[in-house]
C-alpha positions in Angstrom: 138.0 99.4 104.9 139.0 96.8 102.3 139.7 93.1 102.8 143.3 92.1 103.5 144.2 88.4 103.6 146.3 88.8 106.7 143.6 90.5 108.8 142.8 88.9 112.2 140.1 89.2 114.8 140.6 89.6 118.5 140.4 86.4 120.5 137.7 86.2 123.1 138.4 84.9 126.6 138.4 81.1 126.7 135.3 79.4 128.2 137.4 76.6 129.8 141.0 76.4 131.0 143.5 76.0 128.2 146.9 74.4 128.1 149.8 76.8 128.6 151.9 75.3 125.8 151.4 77.2 122.6 150.4 75.3 119.4 153.0 75.7 116.6 151.8 77.9 113.7 150.3 75.9 110.8 151.9 76.5 107.5 149.3 78.1 105.2 150.5 76.0 102.3 149.6 72.9 104.3 145.9 73.8 104.6 145.4 75.9 101.5 143.0 74.1 99.1 145.1 74.4 95.9 145.7 70.8 94.8 143.5 69.3 92.1 142.1 65.9 93.0 143.7 64.0 90.1 145.8 61.7 92.2 142.9 60.9 94.5 140.7 60.1 91.6 143.1 57.6 90.2 143.6 56.0 93.6 139.8 55.7 93.9 139.6 54.2 90.5 142.2 51.5 91.5 140.2 50.9 94.7 137.1 50.3 92.7 139.0 47.8 90.6 140.1 45.9 93.7 136.7 46.2 95.4 138.1 48.4 98.2 135.8 50.9 99.9 136.8 54.5 99.3 134.5 56.3 101.7 136.5 55.4 104.9 139.4 57.4 103.4 137.3 60.5 103.3 136.0 60.4 106.9 136.3 63.8 108.5 137.8 65.5 105.5 134.8 67.5 104.2 135.0 65.9 100.8 132.8 63.4 99.0 133.5 60.7 96.5 131.8 62.7 93.8 134.0 65.7 94.5 137.1 63.6 94.0 136.1 63.1 90.4 135.2 66.8 90.0 138.0 68.7 88.1 136.9 72.0 89.7 137.5 70.8 93.3 140.7 71.6 95.1 142.0 70.0 98.3 144.7 71.0 100.8 148.0 69.1 101.2 146.8 68.1 104.6 143.6 66.5 103.2 145.3 64.8 100.2 148.1 63.4 102.3 145.8 61.9 104.9 143.6 60.4 102.2 146.6 58.9 100.5 147.9 57.4 103.8 144.5 55.8 104.3 144.5 54.5 100.7 148.0 53.0 101.1 146.8 51.1 104.2 143.7 49.9 102.4 145.5 48.9 99.2 148.6 47.0 100.3 150.2 46.9 96.8 153.9 48.0 97.2 154.0 49.5 93.8 150.8 51.5 93.9 152.6 54.8 93.2 154.0 53.4 90.0 150.5 52.2 89.1 148.9 55.5 89.7 151.5 57.3 87.7 151.5 54.8 84.8 147.8 54.9 84.0 147.7 58.7 83.5 147.7 60.5 80.2 148.3 63.9 78.8 144.7 64.6 79.7 145.5 64.0 83.3 147.6 67.2 83.3 144.7 69.4 82.1 145.7 72.7 80.5 149.3 72.1 81.4 149.3 69.0 79.3 147.9 70.9 76.4 150.5 73.7 76.8 153.3 71.1 76.8 151.9 69.2 73.8 151.7 72.4 71.7 155.3 73.6 72.6 158.0 73.8 70.0 160.5 71.3 71.5 160.5 68.7 74.2 162.9 70.9 76.2 160.3 73.7 76.1 157.6 71.3 77.0 159.6 70.1 80.0 160.2 73.7 81.2 156.5 74.5 80.8 155.5 71.4 82.9 157.9 72.3 85.7 156.9 76.0 85.7 153.3 75.2 86.0 153.4 72.2 88.3 151.5 74.1 90.9 148.3 74.1 88.8 148.6 70.4 88.0 148.0 67.8 90.7 151.7 67.8 91.8 152.2 67.3 95.5 156.0 67.8 95.4 157.8 71.0 94.5 159.8 70.7 91.3 162.4 72.7 89.5 164.5 72.3 86.3 168.3 72.2 86.4 170.6 72.4 83.5 174.1 70.9 83.8 177.3 72.0 82.0 177.2 68.9 79.8 173.8 69.9 78.5 171.7 67.4 80.5 168.5 68.6 82.1 167.1 67.3 85.4 163.7 67.6 87.0 164.4 67.8 90.7 161.5 67.0 93.1 161.5 68.0 96.7 158.9 67.1 99.4 156.7 70.0 100.1 156.5 68.8 103.8 158.4 66.2 105.7 156.1 63.2 105.3 158.1 60.0 105.1 155.0 57.8 105.1 154.0 58.9 101.6 157.4 60.0 100.2 157.8 56.8 98.1 154.3 57.0 96.8 154.7 60.7 95.8 158.0 60.1 94.0 156.6 57.1 92.2 153.5 58.9 91.1 155.4 62.0 90.0 158.2 60.4 88.0 156.0 57.6 86.5 153.3 60.1 85.3 155.9 62.5 83.8 157.6 59.5 82.1 154.2 58.5 80.5 153.7 62.1 79.5 157.1 62.4 77.9 156.5 59.2 75.9 153.2 60.6 74.7 155.0 63.7 73.5 158.1 62.2 71.8 157.4 58.5 71.4 157.6 55.2 73.2 161.4 55.0 72.7 161.9 57.9 75.3 163.9 56.9 78.4 165.7 59.1 80.9 169.4 59.0 81.5 169.2 58.4 85.2 166.6 58.3 88.0 167.8 59.2 91.5 165.7 58.7 94.7 166.5 59.6 98.3 164.9 56.5 99.9 166.3 53.0 100.1 165.4 50.5 97.4 161.9 49.1 98.0 161.0 45.4 97.5 159.7 46.2 94.0 162.9 48.1 92.9 163.1 45.9 89.7 159.9 47.4 88.5 161.5 50.9 88.4 164.2 49.7 86.0 161.6 47.9 83.9 159.4 51.0 83.6 161.9 53.7 83.2 164.5 51.7 81.2 167.4 53.6 82.7 169.8 53.4 85.7 168.0 53.9 89.0 170.0 55.0 92.1 168.4 54.7 95.5 169.7 56.4 98.6 170.7 59.4 96.6 171.0 63.0 97.9 168.1 64.2 95.8 165.0 63.0 94.0 165.6 63.8 90.3 165.3 62.4 86.8 168.0 63.3 84.2 167.3 63.7 80.4 170.0 63.8 77.7 170.3 66.9 75.4 169.2 64.9 72.3 165.7 64.6 73.7 165.5 68.3 74.7 166.2 69.5 71.1 163.6 67.2 69.6 160.8 69.1 67.8 157.3 68.1 68.8 154.9 67.0 65.9 152.0 68.5 67.9 153.5 72.0 68.0 151.0 74.8 67.3 152.2 78.4 68.0 148.7 79.9 68.5 147.4 77.1 70.7 150.7 77.2 72.7 150.2 80.9 73.4 146.6 80.4 74.3 147.3 77.5 76.6 150.1 79.3 78.4 147.9 82.3 78.9 145.3 80.1 80.6 148.0 78.6 82.7 149.1 82.0 83.9 145.5 83.0 84.6 144.9 79.8 86.6 148.0 80.3 88.6 147.0 83.9 89.5 143.4 82.8 90.3 144.7 79.9 92.5 146.8 82.4 94.5 143.9 84.7 95.1 141.6 81.8 96.1 144.2 80.2 98.5 144.5 83.6 100.2 140.7 83.8 100.8 140.5 80.2 102.1 143.6 80.7 104.3 142.0 83.8 105.8 138.7 82.0 106.5 140.6 79.1 108.2 142.6 81.6 110.3 139.5 83.3 111.6 137.7 80.1 112.3 140.7 78.7 114.3 140.7 81.8 116.4 136.9 81.6 117.1 136.0 77.9 117.1 134.5 78.2 120.6 132.2 80.9 119.4 130.8 78.9 116.5 131.1 81.8 113.9 128.7 81.9 111.0 129.5 82.6 107.3 128.0 86.0 107.7 130.2 86.8 110.7 133.4 85.6 109.0 132.5 87.6 105.8 132.0 90.7 107.9 135.4 90.2 109.6 137.0 90.1 106.1 135.0 93.1 105.0 133.2 91.1 102.3 129.6 90.4 101.7 128.2 87.0 102.5 127.4 86.2 98.9 130.8 87.4 97.8 132.6 85.2 100.3 130.5 82.2 99.4 131.3 82.9 95.7 135.1 83.1 96.5 135.0 79.8 98.4 133.0 78.1 95.6 135.6 79.2 93.0 138.2 77.5 95.2 136.1 74.3 95.3 135.3 74.8 99.0 132.2 75.1 101.2 132.2 77.1 104.4 130.4 74.4 106.4 133.0 71.8 105.3 135.9 74.0 106.2 134.3 74.8 109.6 133.6 71.1 110.4 137.1 70.0 109.3 138.8 72.5 111.6 136.5 71.6 114.5 137.3 67.9 114.0 141.0 68.6 113.9 140.9 70.7 117.1 138.8 68.1 118.8 141.2 65.3 117.9 144.1 67.4 119.1 142.4 68.0 122.5 141.4 64.4 122.8 145.0 63.4 122.3 146.2 65.8 124.9 143.8 64.2 127.4 143.5 67.3 129.7 139.8 68.1 129.0 136.6 66.2 129.3 134.5 65.4 126.2 132.0 68.0 127.2 134.8 70.6 127.6 136.2 69.7 124.2 132.8 70.1 122.7 132.6 73.5 124.2 136.0 74.4 122.8 134.8 73.7 119.2 131.4 75.5 119.6 129.0 72.9 121.0 127.0 73.8 124.1 125.5 70.3 124.3 127.9 67.3 124.8 125.5 64.9 123.1 125.3 67.1 120.0 129.1 67.2 119.9 129.4 63.4 120.2 127.0 63.0 117.3 128.8 65.5 115.2 132.2 64.0 116.0 131.1 60.5 115.0 129.7 62.0 111.8 133.1 63.7 111.0 135.4 60.9 111.9 133.3 57.7 112.0 134.1 57.0 115.7 133.0 58.3 119.1 135.2 60.8 120.9 136.0 58.3 123.7 137.0 55.7 121.1 139.4 58.2 119.5 140.8 59.1 122.9 141.8 55.5 123.4 143.3 55.0 119.9 140.4 53.0 118.5 140.3 54.6 115.1 137.9 53.4 112.4 
């Protein structure tokens, strides 16, 4: 039998009573580790400059500070969004999204930046950037729209409803693409219009100063519009052979990312079903009809470690059960694979930075 990403294992009888309400299905895109850590790395850099500790942002996420700066590491939307929320609370600058976007360069976009730089025209570069946003560090879904009057618009939509970080994500996305555009066609570049769905923030004047165009808040969509004259502009860095090579790498990375996300999602699905049984890497690999080494290699290619995935899911489930309040700490530990309550307490504090009882009473670190 061969491995299929959608394969599941039978669920064993629960060791303790469970709630009757059924947990909503988790979107695989929410937990799939497919997002490069570029945004997190810039946030950490800003934190260093302001002498703000980064480590508390990472508590319970199965990721280290060194991994944030590793171009090969990928995180899930769930991980990235939580780290960003913690960062926004630790760095109270209202315009932090604009700052994070503004200090990026073509290099921040990796192979996608190279593919855009070697394109024939700015319009082609813009299309390449939108098409390959999934392999950059974008946390919003983007698409390209062409209007009857020849204007082009990059439309950005939230991947998940997350109002707490919407402003940050829009600021980072539009500011970084503005800086990229100016690097491609010159400092004189400015959009025709920037529209945003949220109300004008206190630092709204900074938008107009940075983008140099009309900015409309409270709009129906998040989008930036570009005039036809910019789209037709030929890029001085155009190189046909390099462009073909860069685009081929982009396509290969996109296909590889899809395969890796399927493997990670399958591992997470099996672990969620069997948390109480404390499954090992070998047992999960056997369920997927893979060898242990093969599964470890697949996870490493996705920038993931089995132990970290397992601990993150255990922490998430424990937090969920603590919030529900129906089970004792010992029962919750049993639910996530601990036979000894003291061992669970130590592990939980290591994952989250707080004791289970403190989390139950809302005393987060």
